[in-house]
C-alpha positions in Angstrom: 281.1 36.7 139.3 282.5 38.2 142.6 284.4 36.2 145.2 281.3 35.7 147.4 279.2 34.3 144.6 282.0 32.0 143.6 282.2 30.6 147.1 278.4 30.1 147.2 278.4 28.5 143.8 281.2 26.1 144.8 279.3 25.2 148.0 276.2 24.3 146.0 278.2 22.3 143.5 279.6 20.4 146.4 276.1 19.5 147.5 275.1 18.4 144.1 273.0 21.5 143.3 273.7 24.1 140.6 272.4 27.6 140.8 271.0 27.5 137.3 270.3 23.8 136.9 269.6 20.7 138.9 272.8 18.6 138.8 271.8 15.6 140.8 274.5 13.3 142.1 273.9 9.8 140.6 272.7 6.8 142.6 274.9 3.8 142.1 273.6 0.3 142.6 276.1 -1.9 144.4 276.4 -5.6 144.3 273.9 -7.5 146.4 275.2 -9.0 149.6 273.4 -11.6 151.8 270.3 -11.0 149.6 270.2 -7.3 150.5 270.1 -4.5 147.9 272.7 -1.7 148.3 272.9 1.8 146.9 275.5 4.6 147.0 275.7 8.4 146.4 279.2 9.7 146.5 279.7 13.3 147.7 282.9 14.9 148.9 281.1 18.0 150.3 281.8 16.9 153.9 284.1 14.3 155.4 281.0 12.4 156.6 279.1 9.3 155.7 275.4 8.6 156.3 274.2 5.1 156.2 270.7 3.6 156.5 269.6 0.0 156.7 265.9 -0.4 155.9 264.3 -3.6 157.2 261.0 -4.9 156.1 260.0 -5.3 159.7 257.6 -2.5 160.5 254.6 -2.3 162.8 252.3 -4.1 160.3 254.1 -7.3 161.3 253.2 -7.1 165.0 251.8 -10.4 166.3 248.0 -10.3 167.0 247.4 -8.8 170.5 251.1 -7.7 170.8 251.2 -4.3 169.1 254.5 -2.7 169.9 256.8 -5.7 169.3 258.3 -4.3 166.2 259.1 -1.0 168.0 260.6 -2.8 171.0 262.7 -5.1 168.8 264.4 -2.1 167.2 264.3 0.3 170.1 266.1 -2.1 172.4 269.0 -2.8 170.1 271.2 -0.1 171.7 270.6 -1.5 175.2 272.9 -4.5 174.7 274.4 -6.5 171.9 277.0 -9.2 171.3 280.0 -8.1 169.3 283.2 -9.7 168.1 284.8 -9.1 171.6 281.8 -10.3 173.6 278.8 -8.7 175.2 278.4 -5.0 174.9 276.3 -3.4 177.7 274.0 -0.5 177.4 276.6 1.8 178.9 279.4 0.5 176.7 277.3 1.1 173.5 276.5 4.7 174.7 280.2 5.4 175.5 281.4 4.1 172.2 279.0 6.2 170.3 280.0 9.3 172.3 283.7 8.5 171.8 283.3 8.3 168.1 281.2 11.5 167.8 278.8 9.4 165.8 275.0 9.0 165.7 273.4 5.6 165.7 269.6 5.6 165.8 266.8 3.2 165.3 263.2 3.9 164.4 260.1 2.0 163.3 257.2 3.0 161.0 254.3 1.2 159.6 256.2 -0.6 156.8 259.8 -0.7 157.9 262.4 -0.5 160.7 265.3 1.8 160.1 268.9 1.8 161.4 270.8 5.0 160.7 274.5 5.7 161.2 276.2 9.0 160.8 280.0 9.1 161.2 283.1 10.9 160.1 284.4 9.2 156.9 287.9 8.6 158.3 288.4 4.9 158.0 289.2 4.1 161.7 286.2 6.0 163.0 283.9 4.8 160.3 284.9 1.2 160.8 284.2 1.3 164.6 280.8 2.9 164.0 279.8 0.3 161.4 281.1 -2.6 163.6 279.1 -1.3 166.5 275.9 -1.0 164.4 276.5 -4.4 163.0 276.5 -5.9 166.4 273.3 -4.1 167.4 271.6 -5.2 164.1 272.6 -8.8 164.2 272.9 -9.8 167.8 270.9 -7.7 170.3 270.9 -9.3 173.7 267.4 -8.4 175.0 268.3 -8.7 178.6 265.2 -9.6 180.6 265.7 -6.9 183.2 266.2 -4.2 180.6 263.2 -5.4 178.6 261.0 -5.2 181.7 262.4 -1.8 182.5 261.7 -0.5 179.0 258.2 -2.1 179.0 257.3 -0.1 182.1 258.7 3.1 180.6 256.7 2.5 177.4 253.5 1.8 179.4 254.0 5.0 181.5 254.5 7.0 178.2 251.3 5.4 176.7 249.3 6.3 179.8 250.5 9.9 179.6 249.9 10.0 175.8 246.3 8.9 176.4 245.7 12.2 178.1 246.6 14.1 175.0 244.0 14.8 172.4 246.4 14.5 169.4 247.4 11.0 170.4 243.9 9.8 171.0 242.7 11.3 167.7 245.4 9.8 165.6 245.0 6.4 167.1 241.3 6.4 166.5 241.7 7.8 163.0 244.1 5.0 162.0 241.7 2.4 163.3 238.9 3.9 161.3 240.8 4.2 158.0 242.8 0.9 158.1 239.9 -1.2 159.2 241.0 -4.9 159.3 244.5 -4.1 158.0 247.3 -4.7 160.6 248.2 -1.0 160.8 244.8 -0.4 162.4 246.1 -1.6 165.7 248.3 0.7 167.9 250.4 -0.2 170.9 248.4 -0.1 174.1 249.1 -0.7 177.8 247.7 -4.2 177.5 249.6 -5.1 174.3 252.9 -3.8 175.5 252.4 -5.5 178.8 251.9 -8.9 177.1 255.3 -8.7 175.3 258.1 -11.0 176.6 261.7 -11.6 175.7 260.9 -14.6 173.5 258.5 -12.4 171.4 261.4 -10.0 170.7 263.9 -12.7 169.9 261.4 -14.6 167.6 260.5 -11.4 165.8 264.2 -10.5 165.3 265.0 -14.0 164.0 262.1 -14.0 161.6 262.4 -10.5 160.0 266.0 -9.3 160.5 267.7 -11.0 157.6 269.4 -10.0 154.4 266.6 -10.6 151.9 264.5 -8.1 153.8 267.1 -5.4 154.0 268.2 -2.4 151.8 271.4 -0.5 152.6 271.7 3.1 151.4 274.9 5.1 151.7 275.5 8.8 151.1 278.8 10.5 151.7 282.6 10.6 151.4 283.2 7.0 150.4 283.9 5.3 147.1 282.3 2.1 145.7 284.9 -0.3 147.3 284.6 1.4 150.7 280.8 1.3 150.4 280.9 -2.4 149.6 283.1 -2.9 152.6 280.5 -1.1 154.8 277.7 -3.3 153.5 279.6 -6.5 154.1 280.6 -5.4 157.6 277.1 -4.5 158.5 275.5 -7.7 157.3 278.3 -10.2 158.0 276.5 -11.9 160.8 273.0 -11.5 159.3 271.4 -14.6 157.9 270.6 -14.3 154.2 267.1 -15.7 154.4 264.7 -17.7 156.7 261.3 -19.3 157.0 258.6 -18.0 154.6 256.6 -15.1 156.1 252.8 -15.1 155.6 251.6 -12.5 153.1 249.8 -9.6 154.7 246.2 -9.0 153.6 245.6 -6.3 151.1 244.5 -2.9 152.3 240.9 -2.6 151.2 239.7 0.7 149.7 237.6 2.7 152.2 234.0 1.7 151.4 231.1 4.0 150.5 229.1 4.6 153.7 226.5 7.0 155.0 227.8 9.8 157.2 226.5 8.2 160.3 228.8 5.2 159.7 231.8 7.3 158.6 231.8 9.9 161.4 233.0 9.3 164.9 232.5 11.7 167.8 234.8 11.3 170.8 234.0 13.3 173.9 237.3 14.6 175.4 238.1 17.2 178.0 240.0 19.6 175.9 239.8 23.3 175.1 239.8 22.7 171.4 238.1 20.2 169.1 240.5 18.1 167.0 239.3 16.9 163.6 240.7 14.4 161.2 239.3 13.3 157.8 240.7 10.8 155.3 240.7 7.5 153.5 242.9 5.0 151.8 244.8 6.3 148.8 247.8 5.3 146.6 251.3 3.8 146.9 254.4 5.9 146.0 255.0 4.1 142.7 251.5 4.8 141.5 251.6 6.7 138.1 249.2 9.3 139.5 251.5 10.2 142.3 252.7 13.5 140.8 249.2 14.8 139.9 248.1 14.0 143.5 251.3 15.7 144.9 250.8 18.9 142.9 247.0 18.9 143.5 247.4 18.5 147.2 249.9 21.4 147.3 247.0 23.5 146.1 244.4 21.9 148.3 246.1 21.8 151.7 249.9 21.1 151.5 251.1 24.5 150.5 250.7 26.3 153.8 249.3 29.8 153.6 248.8 29.5 149.8 246.5 26.5 150.0 242.7 26.5 149.5 242.0 25.0 152.9 244.0 27.7 154.7 242.2 30.4 152.7 238.8 29.1 153.4 239.2 27.9 157.0 241.6 30.5 158.4 241.9 33.5 156.2 238.2 33.9 155.4 236.6 32.6 158.6 239.2 32.5 161.3 238.1 29.0 162.4 241.6 27.6 162.9 245.2 28.7 163.2 246.3 25.9 160.9 244.7 23.4 158.6 246.4 20.8 156.4 246.0 17.9 154.0 248.5 15.4 152.7 249.0 12.0 151.0 251.1 9.5 152.8 252.1 7.0 150.2 253.9 3.8 151.2 255.4 1.0 149.2 252.2 -1.0 148.8 249.4 1.5 149.8 248.8 4.8 151.4 246.3 7.2 152.9 245.0 10.7 152.5 244.4 12.8 155.6 243.2 16.3 156.3 242.9 17.9 159.7 242.6 21.0 161.9 242.0 22.2 165.5 239.3 24.7 166.4 237.2 25.9 169.3 234.7 23.3 170.5 231.7 25.5 169.6 233.0 25.9 166.0 233.8 22.3 165.3 230.7 21.6 163.2 231.2 24.7 161.1 234.9 24.1 160.7 234.3 20.5 159.6 231.6 21.7 157.1 234.0 24.2 155.6 236.8 21.7 155.3 234.5 19.1 153.8 233.0 21.6 151.3 236.4 22.8 150.2 237.8 19.3 149.7 234.6 18.3 147.8 234.8 21.3 145.5 238.4 20.6 144.7 237.6 16.9 143.9 234.8 18.0 141.7 236.4 21.0 139.9 240.1 20.6 140.3 242.5 23.7 140.4 242.5 26.8 138.4 245.2 27.3 135.8 246.9 30.0 137.9 246.8 27.8 141.0 248.4 24.9 139.0 251.2 27.1 137.7 251.9 28.6 141.1 252.0 25.2 142.7 254.4 23.7 140.1 256.6 26.8 140.3 256.8 26.6 144.1 257.5 22.8 144.1 260.2 23.1 141.4 261.9 26.1 142.9 261.9 24.5 146.3 263.3 21.2 145.1 267.0 22.1 145.9 266.0 22.3 149.6 265.0 18.7 149.4 268.5 17.5 148.6 270.8 20.2 150.1 272.6 18.0 152.6 273.6 14.4 153.1 270.8 13.5 155.3 268.2 14.7 152.9 269.9 12.9 150.0 269.8 9.8 152.1 266.1 10.2 152.7 265.6 10.4 148.9 267.9 7.5 148.1 266.2 5.4 150.8 262.7 6.2 149.5 263.7 5.5 145.9 265.2 2.1 146.9 262.4 1.1 149.3 259.6 2.0 146.9 261.2 0.4 143.8 261.5 3.6 141.9 263.8 4.3 139.0 267.3 5.3 140.0 267.0 8.6 138.1 263.9 9.7 140.1 265.7 12.6 141.6 266.9 13.7 138.1 263.5 13.8 136.6 261.4 14.9 139.7 261.1 18.5 138.6 260.2 17.4 135.0 257.5 15.2 136.3 256.1 18.0 138.4 256.2 20.4 135.4 254.4 17.9 133.2 251.3 17.7 135.4 248.2 19.1 133.7 244.9 20.4 135.0 243.1 17.4 133.6 245.5 15.0 135.3 245.0 16.6 138.7 241.2 16.6 138.4 241.1 13.0 137.1 243.4 11.6 139.8 241.5 13.3 142.7 238.2 12.0 141.4 239.7 8.5 140.9 241.2 8.2 144.4 239.2 10.4 146.7 235.4 10.6 147.4 233.6 12.4 150.1 231.2 9.4 150.7 234.3 7.3 151.6 236.0 9.8 153.9 236.3 8.7 157.5 235.8 11.5 160.0 236.9 11.7 163.6 235.9 14.7 165.8 237.4 14.7 169.3 236.5 17.4 171.8 234.2 18.6 174.5 230.5 18.7 173.7 228.8 22.0 173.7 226.7 22.8 176.7 
């Protein structure tokens, strides 16, 4: 092996990836603290540490008529908080993050809110970043003037978004698929306008507590240092609180006639935007891997997918067409979509529907299956080739209650998928007479 190859090999080893095998760094479970679970992957590849706190406080918990509360609770944490030395203003928080050369970010999805920290692993810098994040997480100030300012910014952004076909399509598609489940509702000008400071404080008090949190850590720290990080982050967080009402179950999309399933939305746009889908499976479902491999063939594999071949390559109806499963902790959805010329919308929808229906009925060919498994397996190192991607995987494993060796056996589970499993799983979870369809665009004249 020449010097260049030795350097590359050493680099890959440092990332936890071997050139001729998948050497996955182990996930260590740390002691629970304040009711929160905690996990660690040690890697010395870089003098960095990436930390995530997942909080069971996503959009699905928005109060009725106040969609947007969960987003605002998290999004306003970096606009003021009370730390050990008193109140930290918006400017002080921004200055501290800049001085540290760190990243502290917050985001909210349907199921969970996420706080992420990225810092140099040097103790003095790491401690300051963690202490700052702890203040934001445990004691956001929600200053009334800042809340009102950010509400107006959000309302302005929503009004602008409502002029964009992608936004309107996705919002209407969610409403159609989720039905009466809380995720059917999206923030609107009216719902955001109704939110007040007390709503934010109440939501934070109710959901931001240890027994609803998971801490995942990847980077240049050992177990004792990781435990110290967890304890600092959650020191001021209550361990538990009042019982929270159980969410309703997401009902499987019902069988309906096409007239009930398809929605046409007139919209002044040069192209028609089409979405199709239905409820599907959670991440821990045993059929996850057959669905993953099958969807790579159907519409998740880019230019090698069936949808791309039928819609773009053979007929030139769209530049891009896709399908995917979006599994969550408790449920998930399947979605396919494309954009096309308004006068081609009906044909494009027919081709997409026919292709999906044929795949559900017949499954993949042996050559398609082998190619898909090979591409997924060979591409797996790119899913774990830096700390942030490792953190994504650790976080997903912890959040979805998956075995801690999931990364170790991922490629084996892909390799084990059979033609029969793909066909059976698609027929079990997908059906064309359950597919919700939204077509947004200008009507033909």
